[in-house]
C-alpha positions in Angstrom: 0.8 -6.1 -3.0 1.3 -8.3 0.0 0.0 -6.1 2.8 -2.4 -3.1 2.9 -0.8 0.3 3.1 -2.4 3.4 4.3 -1.8 6.6 2.4 0.4 -0.2 -2.7 0.9 -5.5 -2.7 2.1 -7.8 -0.3 -0.5 -9.4 1.8 -2.0 -7.2 4.4 -1.5 -3.6 3.9 0.8 -1.9 6.4 0.1 1.6 7.5 3.7 2.5 8.1 6.7 2.3 5.8 9.9 1.3 7.5 12.5 -1.2 6.4 16.0 -2.5 5.9 18.2 -2.8 3.0 21.9 -2.8 2.2 23.9 -1.8 -0.9 27.2 -1.5 0.8 28.4 -5.0 0.0 29.1 -5.6 3.7 28.6 -9.0 5.1 24.9 -9.8 5.5 23.5 -10.0 9.1 20.4 -11.7 10.3 18.7 -8.4 10.9 20.0 -5.0 11.6 23.8 -4.9 12.2 24.5 -5.3 16.0 26.0 -1.8 16.4 23.0 -0.3 14.6 20.6 -2.2 16.8 22.4 -0.9 19.9 22.3 2.7 18.7 18.7 2.4 17.8 17.9 1.0 21.2 19.9 3.8 22.9 17.9 6.4 21.0 14.6 4.8 22.0 15.7 4.7 25.6 16.8 8.3 25.5 13.4 9.5 24.2 11.6 7.5 26.9 10.2 5.0 24.5 10.0 1.3 25.0 12.8 -0.6 23.2 11.2 -2.8 20.6 12.6 -6.2 20.1 13.0 -7.9 16.8 10.0 -10.2 15.9 10.5 -13.9 16.0 10.1 -16.4 13.2 8.3 -19.6 14.1 7.3 -18.7 17.6 6.0 -21.7 19.5 5.0 -19.4 22.3 2.6 -17.7 20.0 0.5 -20.8 19.6 -2.7 -21.9 21.4 -2.4 -25.7 21.4 -5.8 -26.1 23.1 -7.4 -25.3 19.7 -7.8 -28.0 17.2 -5.7 -27.0 14.1 -8.3 -28.6 11.9 -11.0 -26.4 13.2 -9.2 -23.0 13.4 -5.6 -23.0 12.3 -5.3 -19.2 12.7 -6.2 -19.4 16.4 -4.1 -22.5 16.8 -1.0 -20.7 15.4 -1.7 -17.2 16.8 -4.0 -17.5 19.8 -1.5 -16.8 22.5 0.2 -14.1 20.5 -3.2 -12.4 20.0 -4.0 -12.7 23.7 -0.6 -11.2 24.7 -0.6 -8.5 22.1 -3.6 -6.2 22.5 -3.8 -3.3 20.1 -1.7 -0.4 21.3 -3.6 2.8 22.0 -1.9 4.6 19.1 -2.8 1.8 16.5 -5.9 0.7 14.8 -4.6 -2.8 14.3 -1.6 -4.7 15.5 0.1 -7.6 13.8 3.5 -9.0 12.8 3.9 -6.4 10.1 3.4 -3.6 12.7 5.9 -5.3 15.1 8.5 -5.3 12.4 7.7 -1.7 11.4 8.1 -0.6 15.0 11.4 -2.5 15.2 12.7 -0.8 12.1 11.4 2.6 13.0 13.8 2.6 16.0 16.7 2.4 13.6 15.3 5.2 11.3 14.7 7.3 14.4 18.4 6.9 15.3 19.5 8.0 11.8 17.2 11.0 11.9 18.0 12.2 15.4 21.7 12.2 14.5 21.1 13.9 11.1 18.8 16.6 12.7 21.7 18.1 14.6 22.6 21.4 12.9 26.2 20.3 12.1 28.0 22.0 9.2 29.8 18.7 8.5 26.6 17.0 7.5 26.4 15.6 4.0 23.7 17.1 1.7 21.5 14.0 2.2 21.9 14.2 6.0 21.0 17.9 5.9 17.8 17.2 3.9 16.5 14.2 5.9 17.7 15.8 9.2 16.1 19.2 8.6 12.8 17.6 7.3 12.6 15.6 10.5 13.6 18.5 12.7 11.0 20.8 11.1 8.4 18.2 11.9 9.6 17.7 15.5 9.7 21.4 16.1 6.1 21.4 17.4 6.5 24.8 19.1 7.2 26.5 15.8 4.5 24.6 14.0 2.0 25.6 16.7 3.1 29.2 16.7 2.4 29.5 13.0 -1.1 28.0 13.2 -2.7 28.0 9.7 -0.4 30.9 8.5 1.7 28.5 6.3 -1.4 27.8 4.3 -2.2 31.5 3.6 -0.6 31.7 0.2 -2.7 28.8 -1.1 -5.9 30.1 0.6 -5.3 33.6 -0.8 -4.9 32.1 -4.3 -8.2 30.3 -3.9 -9.9 33.3 -2.6 -8.8 35.4 -5.6 -10.5 33.0 -8.1 -13.2 35.0 -9.9 -14.0 32.8 -13.0 -13.8 29.2 -14.2 -10.5 29.7 -16.1 -8.9 30.8 -12.8 -10.6 27.8 -11.1 -8.9 25.4 -13.5 -5.5 27.0 -13.0 -5.9 26.9 -9.3 -6.8 23.2 -9.4 -3.6 22.6 -11.5 -1.6 24.5 -8.9 -3.0 22.5 -6.0 -2.1 19.3 -7.9 1.5 20.5 -8.1 1.5 20.6 -4.3 0.0 17.1 -3.8 -3.6 18.2 -3.4 -5.5 16.0 -5.9 -8.7 18.0 -6.1 -11.5 16.8 -8.3 -9.5 14.2 -10.1 -6.0 12.7 -10.4 -3.3 13.5 -13.0 0.1 12.0 -13.7 2.3 9.7 -15.9 1.5 6.0 -16.3 2.7 3.2 -18.6 0.7 3.0 -21.8 -1.5 0.0 -21.4 -0.7 -1.1 -25.0 2.9 0.0 -25.1 4.2 -0.4 -21.6 7.7 0.6 -22.6 6.4 4.2 -22.8 4.7 6.5 -20.3 1.7 8.6 -21.2 -0.5 11.2 -19.5 -3.3 9.8 -17.3 -6.2 11.4 -15.6 -8.5 9.5 -13.2 -11.6 9.9 -11.1 -11.1 11.2 -7.5 -11.7 14.3 -5.4 -13.4 12.7 -2.4 -12.7 13.1 1.3 -14.4 10.0 2.5 -12.6 6.6 2.0 -14.8 5.4 -0.9 -17.6 6.5 -3.3 -20.1 4.2 -1.6 -19.8 6.1 1.7 -21.9 8.8 0.1 -24.8 6.6 -0.8 -25.2 3.6 1.5 -28.3 3.9 3.6 -27.5 1.8 6.6 -27.3 3.6 10.0 -23.5 3.4 10.2 -23.1 5.0 6.8 -25.5 7.8 7.7 -23.7 8.4 10.9 -20.4 8.5 9.0 -21.7 11.3 6.7 -22.9 13.3 9.7 -19.5 12.9 11.4 -17.8 14.0 8.2 -19.9 17.1 8.0 -19.2 17.9 11.6 -15.5 17.3 11.0 -15.4 19.6 8.0 -17.2 22.4 9.9 -14.8 22.2 12.8 -11.8 22.5 10.3 -13.4 25.5 8.7 -13.8 27.1 12.1 -10.1 26.5 12.7 -9.4 28.4 9.5 -11.3 31.4 11.1 -14.9 31.0 9.8 -17.8 31.4 12.2 -19.8 28.2 13.1 -22.9 29.1 11.0 -20.8 29.7 7.9 -18.7 26.6 8.6 -21.7 24.3 8.6 -22.9 25.7 5.3 -19.5 25.3 3.8 -19.3 21.7 5.0 -22.7 21.0 3.3 -21.4 22.6 0.1 -18.4 20.3 0.1 -20.6 17.3 0.8 -22.9 18.2 -2.1 -20.0 18.5 -4.6 -18.3 15.3 -3.4 -21.5 13.4 -3.6 -21.8 14.5 -7.3 -18.2 13.3 -7.9 -18.9 10.0 -6.1 -22.0 9.5 -8.2 -20.0 9.8 -11.4 -17.2 7.5 -10.2 -16.9 3.8 -10.9 -17.1 1.3 -8.0 -13.8 -0.2 -6.8 -14.5 -3.6 -8.3 -15.2 -2.1 -11.7 -11.8 -0.2 -11.4 -10.1 -3.6 -10.9 -10.8 -4.6 -14.5 -8.1 -3.2 -16.8 -10.6 -2.7 -19.6 -12.3 -0.1 -17.5 -9.0 1.8 -17.2 -8.2 1.6 -20.9 -9.4 4.8 -22.6 -6.7 6.5 -24.5 -7.8 9.4 -26.6 -6.5 12.6 -28.2 -6.4 15.6 -25.9 -8.8 17.4 -28.3 -11.2 14.5 -27.9 -11.1 14.8 -24.2 -11.6 18.5 -24.5 -14.7 17.9 -26.6 -16.0 15.2 -24.2 -15.7 17.5 -21.1 -15.2 21.1 -22.3 -16.0 22.7 -19.0 -12.8 21.2 -17.5 -10.8 23.4 -19.9 -8.3 20.6 -20.0 -5.9 22.2 -22.4 -5.6 25.1 -20.0 -5.2 22.7 -17.1 -2.5 20.6 -18.7 -0.5 23.7 -19.6 -0.9 25.1 -16.1 0.6 21.9 -14.5 3.9 22.4 -16.2 3.8 19.0 -17.8 5.5 18.5 -21.1 3.3 18.8 -24.2 1.5 15.7 -25.2 -1.2 14.8 -27.7 -2.8 11.7 -26.1 -4.1 11.0 -22.6 -5.6 7.9 -20.9 -8.9 8.8 -19.3 -10.1 6.7 -16.3 -13.0 6.5 -16.9 -14.5 8.8 -19.6 -17.9 8.5 -17.9 -16.6 10.3 -14.8 -15.4 13.3 -16.7 -18.4 13.4 -19.0 -20.8 13.4 -16.0 -18.7 15.8 -13.9 -18.5 18.2 -16.9 -22.0 19.4 -16.1 -21.1 19.7 -12.4 -18.2 22.0 -13.2 -20.6 24.3 -14.9 -23.6 24.1 -12.6 -21.7 24.6 -9.3 -20.9 28.2 -8.6 -17.3 29.6 -8.5 -17.9 30.5 -4.8 -18.9 26.9 -4.0 -15.9 25.5 -5.9 -13.7 27.8 -3.9 -15.1 26.3 -0.7 -14.4 22.8 -2.0 -10.8 23.7 -2.8 -10.3 25.3 0.6 -11.4 22.1 2.2 -9.1 19.9 0.2 -6.2 22.2 0.8 -6.6 22.2 4.6 -7.4 18.4 4.6 -4.2 17.6 2.7 -2.1 19.8 5.0 -3.8 19.1 8.3 -1.0 16.9 9.7 1.6 19.5 9.0 -0.3 22.3 10.8 -0.7 23.3 14.4 -2.0 21.0 17.1 -5.7 21.9 16.8 -5.7 20.9 13.1 -3.7 17.7 13.9 -6.1 16.7 16.6 -9.3 17.3 14.6 -7.9 15.5 11.6 -7.0 12.5 13.9 -10.4 12.7 15.6 -12.2 11.8 12.4 -9.8 9.8 10.3 -7.9 8.1 13.0 -10.3 7.8 15.9 -13.8 7.6 14.3 -13.0 5.8 11.0 -10.2 3.5 12.4 -10.9 3.1 16.1 -7.4 4.4 17.1 -7.6 5.6 20.6 -4.5 7.8 20.7 -2.2 9.6 18.2 1.2 8.1 17.7 4.0 10.0 19.5 5.2 12.9 17.4 8.6 11.3 16.7 6.9 8.3 15.1 4.8 10.5 12.9 7.9 12.5 11.9 9.9 9.4 11.0 7.0 8.3 8.8 6.6 11.7 7.2 10.3 11.8 6.4 10.2 8.3 4.9 7.1 9.3 2.9 8.6 12.6 1.5 12.3 11.7 1.1 12.2 7.9 1.2 15.3 7.1 -0.9 17.3 9.8 0.9 16.5 8.2 4.2 16.7 4.7 2.8 20.4 5.1 1.7 22.0 5.5 5.1 19.7 2.7 6.4 20.8 0.4 3.6 24.5 1.2 4.0 24.5 -0.6 7.4 22.0 -3.4 6.8 21.0 -6.3 4.5 24.2 -6.4 2.3 24.9 -7.8 -1.1 25.1 -11.3 0.4 21.6 -11.0 1.7 20.4 -9.9 -1.8 21.9 -13.0 -3.4 20.2 -15.3 -0.8 16.9 -13.7 -1.7 17.5 -14.1 -5.4 18.2 -17.8 -4.8 14.8 -18.2 -3.1 13.1 -16.2 -5.9 14.6 -18.6 -8.5 13.3 -21.5 -6.5 9.8 -20.1 -6.4 9.9 -19.3 -10.1 10.9 -22.9 -10.9 8.0 -24.1 -8.7 5.5 -21.9 -10.5 6.8 -23.1 -13.8 6.2 -26.7 -12.7 2.8 -25.7 -11.4 1.8 -24.2 -14.8 3.0 -27.2 -16.7 1.0 -29.5 -14.4 -2.3 -27.7 -14.6 -4.9 -30.1 -15.9 -7.4 -27.4 -16.8 -5.0 -25.4 -19.1 -4.2 -26.2 -22.7 -0.6 -26.4 -24.0 -1.1 -23.3 -26.1 -1.9 -21.1 -23.1 0.7 -22.9 -20.9 3.3 -21.9 -23.4 2.4 -18.2 -23.2 2.2 -18.4 -19.4 5.7 -19.8 -19.4 6.9 -17.0 -21.6 5.5 -14.4 -19.2 7.0 -16.2 -16.2 10.5 -16.2 -17.7 10.2 -12.5 -18.5 9.5 -11.5 -14.9 12.4 -9.4 -13.4 13.2 -9.3 -9.8 14.1 -6.2 -7.7 15.5 -7.1 -4.3 16.3 -4.8 -1.4 17.1 -1.4 -2.8 17.4 0.5 -6.1 20.5 0.3 -8.2 20.5 4.1 -8.6 19.4 6.4 -5.8 17.1 9.3 -6.3 18.7 12.7 -6.5 17.0 15.2 -4.2 19.6 17.9 -4.6 17.0 20.3 -6.1 14.6 20.0 -3.1 15.0 22.8 -0.7 14.5 21.7 2.9 14.9 24.2 5.7 14.6 24.1 9.4 11.4 25.5 10.9 9.2 25.2 7.8 7.4 21.8 8.0 4.5 22.6 5.6 6.9 24.3 3.2 9.2 21.4 3.2 6.3 19.0 2.7 5.0 21.0 -0.2 8.4 21.3 -1.9 9.1 17.5 -1.5 5.7 16.7 -2.9 6.2 19.2 -5.7 9.5 17.6 -6.6 7.9 14.1 -6.9 5.0 15.4 -8.9 7.2 17.3 -11.3 9.5 14.2 -11.6 6.4 12.1 -12.4 5.0 14.5 -15.0 8.3 14.9 -16.7 8.1 11.2 -17.6 5.2 11.7 -20.0 6.3 10.8 -23.5 9.5 9.1 -22.2 10.5 5.4 -22.0 9.7 3.5 -18.9 12.5 3.2 -16.3 12.2 -0.4 -15.2 14.8 0.2 -12.5 12.7 2.6 -10.6 11.0 1.5 -7.4 7.5 2.2 -6.3 8.3 1.7 -2.6 11.0 3.1 -0.4 13.8 0.8 0.9 12.5 1.1 4.5 9.1 -0.3 3.6 7.7 -3.5 5.2 5.9 -4.7 2.1 6.3 -6.0 -1.5 4.5 -5.7 -4.8 4.1 -6.9 -8.4 3.8 -4.4 -11.2 1.8 -5.7 -14.3 3.2 -3.0 -16.6 6.8 -3.7 -15.5 6.2 -7.4 -15.1 8.4 -7.4 -12.1 8.4 -8.3 -8.4 9.7 -5.9 -5.9 11.0 -6.7 -2.3 12.2 -3.7 -0.3 14.7 -4.6 2.4 12.2 -3.9 5.1 10.4 -7.1 4.7 13.5 -9.3 4.3 13.9 -10.2 7.9 12.0 -12.0 10.7 9.2 -13.0 10.8 9.5 -13.4 7.1 13.1 -14.4 6.6 15.6 -15.5 9.2 18.9 -17.2 8.3 18.9 -18.9 11.7 15.7 -21.0 11.1 15.2 -24.0 8.8 14.0 -23.8 5.2 10.5 -24.9 6.0 9.9 -21.8 8.1 11.5 -19.4 5.6 9.5 -20.9 2.7 6.4 -20.5 4.8 7.3 -16.9 5.4 9.1 -15.1 2.7 8.6 -18.0 0.3 4.9 -17.5 0.3 5.4 -13.7 -0.1 7.5 -14.4 -3.2 4.9 -16.8 -4.5 2.2 -14.4 -3.8 3.8 -11.6 -5.8 4.6 -14.0 -8.7 1.0 -15.2 -8.7 -0.2 -11.6 -9.1 1.2 -11.8 -12.6 -1.5 -14.4 -13.3 -4.5 -13.2 -11.1 -7.7 -11.7 -12.4 -5.9 -8.5 -13.3 -2.3 -9.6 -14.0 -3.4 -12.4 -16.3 -4.6 -9.8 -18.8 -1.1 -8.4 -19.3 1.6 -10.1 -21.4 5.3 -10.7 -20.8 6.1 -7.1 -22.0 3.6 -5.6 -19.6 1.0 -4.8 -22.3 -2.7 -5.3 -21.9 -3.1 -8.2 -24.3 -5.1 -11.5 -24.4 -2.7 -14.5 -24.5 -5.4 -17.0 -23.5 -7.5 -19.3 -25.6 -11.2 -18.7 -25.0 -11.7 -22.1 -23.4 -8.9 -21.5 -20.9 -10.1 -18.0 -20.1 -13.6 -19.3 -19.5 -12.2 -22.0 -17.1 -10.0 -19.4 -15.4 -13.1 -17.2 -14.8 -15.0 -20.2 -13.4 -12.2 -20.9 -10.9 -11.7 -17.3 -9.8 -15.5 -17.1 -9.3 -15.1 -20.0 -6.8 -12.5 -18.0 -4.9 -14.6 -14.8 -5.0 -17.7 -16.6 -3.7 -15.8 -18.4 -1.0 -14.3 -15.2 0.4 -17.6 -13.3 0.1 -19.0 -15.7 2.7 -16.5 -14.6 5.3 -17.7 -12.0 7.9 -15.2 -9.2 8.6 -17.0 -7.6 11.5 -20.7 -7.5 12.7 -22.8 -7.9 9.6 -20.1 -6.8 7.2 -18.9 -9.5 4.8 -15.7 -9.4 2.7 -16.2 -8.4 -0.9 -14.8 -11.4 -2.7 -14.6 -9.6 -6.0 -12.6 -6.7 -4.5 -10.2 -9.1 -2.7 -10.0 -11.6 -5.6 -6.5 -10.7 -6.8 -5.0 -10.9 -3.3 -6.9 -14.1 -2.4 -5.8 -15.7 -5.7 -2.2 -14.7 -5.0 -2.4 -16.0 -1.4 -3.7 -19.4 -2.5 -1.3 -19.7 -5.5 1.7 -18.4 -3.4 1.1 -20.9 -0.7 0.9 -23.8 -3.2 4.1 -22.9 -5.1 6.1 -22.1 -2.0 5.3 -25.5 -0.6 6.3 -27.1 -3.9 9.6 -25.1 -3.8 10.2 -26.4 -0.2 9.7 -30.0 -1.4 12.1 -29.4 -4.3 14.7 -28.2 -1.8 14.1 -31.1 0.6 14.6 -33.6 -2.3 18.2 -32.3 -2.5 18.8 -32.5 1.3 17.3 -35.5 3.1 18.2 -34.0 6.5 15.7 -31.3 5.8 12.9 -33.8 6.2 13.6 -34.3 10.0 11.0 -33.3 12.6 11.8 -30.4 14.9 9.9 -29.4 18.0 7.5 -32.2 17.3 6.5 -30.8 13.9 7.3 -32.1 10.4 8.7 -29.8 7.8 5.3 -29.3 6.2 3.7 -28.5 9.5 6.5 -26.0 10.3 5.9 -24.5 6.8 2.2 -23.9 7.5 3.0 -22.5 11.0 5.6 -20.2 9.5 3.0 -19.0 7.0 0.2 -18.5 9.5 2.3 -16.7 12.1 3.1 -13.9 9.6 -0.6 -13.0 9.9 -1.1 -13.0 13.7 -3.1 -9.8 14.1 -5.7 -7.9 16.2 -7.8 -5.1 14.7 -10.4 -2.6 16.0 -14.0 -3.1 14.8 -13.8 0.3 13.1 -10.7 -0.6 11.2 -12.1 -4.0 10.2 -15.3 -2.3 8.9 -13.3 0.3 6.9 -10.9 -2.2 5.4 -13.7 -4.6 4.4 -15.2 -1.8 2.3 -12.0 -0.4 0.8 -9.1 -2.8 1.0 -8.3 -5.4 -1.7 -6.7 -7.6 1.0 -8.5 -10.0 3.3 -8.0 -9.8 7.1 -5.2 -12.0 8.6 -7.7 -14.6 9.9 -9.0 -15.3 6.3 -5.6 -15.0 4.7 -4.7 -18.0 6.8 -7.9 -20.1 7.2 -9.4 -19.1 3.8 -6.3 -20.2 2.1 -5.5 -23.3 4.1 -9.1 -24.7 3.8 -8.4 -25.0 0.1 -5.1 -26.9 0.6 -5.1 -30.7 0.5 -1.5 -30.6 1.5 -2.4 -28.8 4.7 -5.2 -31.3 5.5 -2.7 -34.1 5.0 0.0 -32.5 7.2 -2.3 -32.1 10.2 -4.6 -35.1 9.6 -7.7 -33.0 9.0 -10.8 -34.9 7.8 -13.8 -34.0 5.6 -16.4 -32.1 7.6 -13.9 -30.2 9.7 -13.8 -26.4 9.3 -10.3 -26.3 7.8 -11.3 -28.7 5.0 -13.5 -27.0 2.4 -16.2 -29.1 0.9 -15.7 -27.1 -2.3 -12.0 -26.4 -2.4 -11.1 -23.6 -4.9 -7.9 -23.7 -7.0 -6.7 -21.5 -9.8 -2.9 -21.9 -9.6 
């Protein structure tokens, strides 16, 4: 993935999902179609919101030319932008991804405001997205109901009297999108990626990571205390007295600590071999009998299956004893907590505020909640993404835009092929297999060929939580029904309005939703150098994921398979260790360093993506001598590096930086730029950097 997402990869990890795509075949535009932009701006103005302008590609005004580019290229490229773009009060970080998301969100807002009018002439799709949005925006009704919408689920939990009923209740909560204790769903078979199998995995925590439950530093201890206090306040909002609420919070903490103790660390979970444990259902039942898995699987409504992948078996074997030793009463408290935690943002204002106070304010440093309309746009995109994406797509991007992107993708694939063949450290035998995999990569651009059918999802006005439950239940049932069926390689894992991109090892494909296919990543009005530095590096990044520390363990068909000679794999591990050690030396905030092993895949993709995008630019320039001309005093290579760096202009709260350093597989923008460029001899040549300067690594790392 290219960017971090809250709630998949491109580079950073964007917390909102808003984008642009077009399947209508209309003429492509350089962004949103002009009438659409005007309507979106009018909607923003009518709601009293500031009209958000489209971000720029290659913004000379963003630079701080007082900084030596060979000492800190990130600050040189982004210094003035960072100074002029402080973090808005309703954000925990602010960067170019967020700018684009905000720009796109205006457009989605316009679609939803129009669709939310109770007009009998609305299409079925307009009715669903409009009434979902309206039910979210109807704050008066949501507040009036308080926690009442949760009563059926809480009553079901309260009625549990034995472990069999406990297991059935967990299955029911899973069907509503409450992944209590562990996760369950369909996933491609690691050794036969053309088929989907059942998969269960570790989970069940309320803190961001298992390490939060054990680290002894003062900040971690404070976080646990804040979490206990937060849980107690939520139990009080459910009607419990304060003394009982504090005891209940401790019960939940004790159970979650046991779950965390059984869980593998994030870095361990990056290794596919630690996720490869297919067994018979009967074997799982024998491994962890207290889970009563046969009863659980039946209660989920999933189709019958004989095998399941268990991630990892150690977790379920260890928690097996916890299931038995913890009382039914305490398990009921745990389930009550996760039920209200999952639903908090759909409930009345006190629940929303308390949820924000801990997860938004304390953990991320966000000062204010986003306006309700922004949250409702995001909720609709998250719950009915392809229904909302379709009208968005119909007015944007276009078939011509899709073809232009495919042309760039082909150029990057050619460059990666050249890179593979030119590697001095890889033997011809492994190169041949790498080439086979590269040629097998499929490309999905902009939007799905077939739109998801939401006709069975009941969406009604005035029932926000009910709508959310039914939309989640639809997705979960749709996922479970895939078990035992062939993989649908045309399906998307991101909604069309998402500002992000990703590579799928099991599908062996790269995926670019329309949302990212516009400035600052791609702009038809700027030269190739800037576009190759922007979207070109993104494309290269995703392609390189097929050959990073995880992707390199999957073959052309998406199967977990070793296609390397031992000598080549050993050399690969040596080179990736260089990258891991390099990034582990970088400080994220205060005394918190990046985890180079956690971020290894993304850092490898950044470094490889940059190299092959520059090679693709040089290939294009060789066909067009005019492309080698200077512009604004910068050579094409210099504009390429500026276009790349300015994608990552960013400010972040200390709290968010700390959280992401512990949990996110992506490095912060500063190190996605400087960490990558200090390994690039081409960068040093372009800006005349010399050995000993900060942007020239004394031990440059290179994998691809």
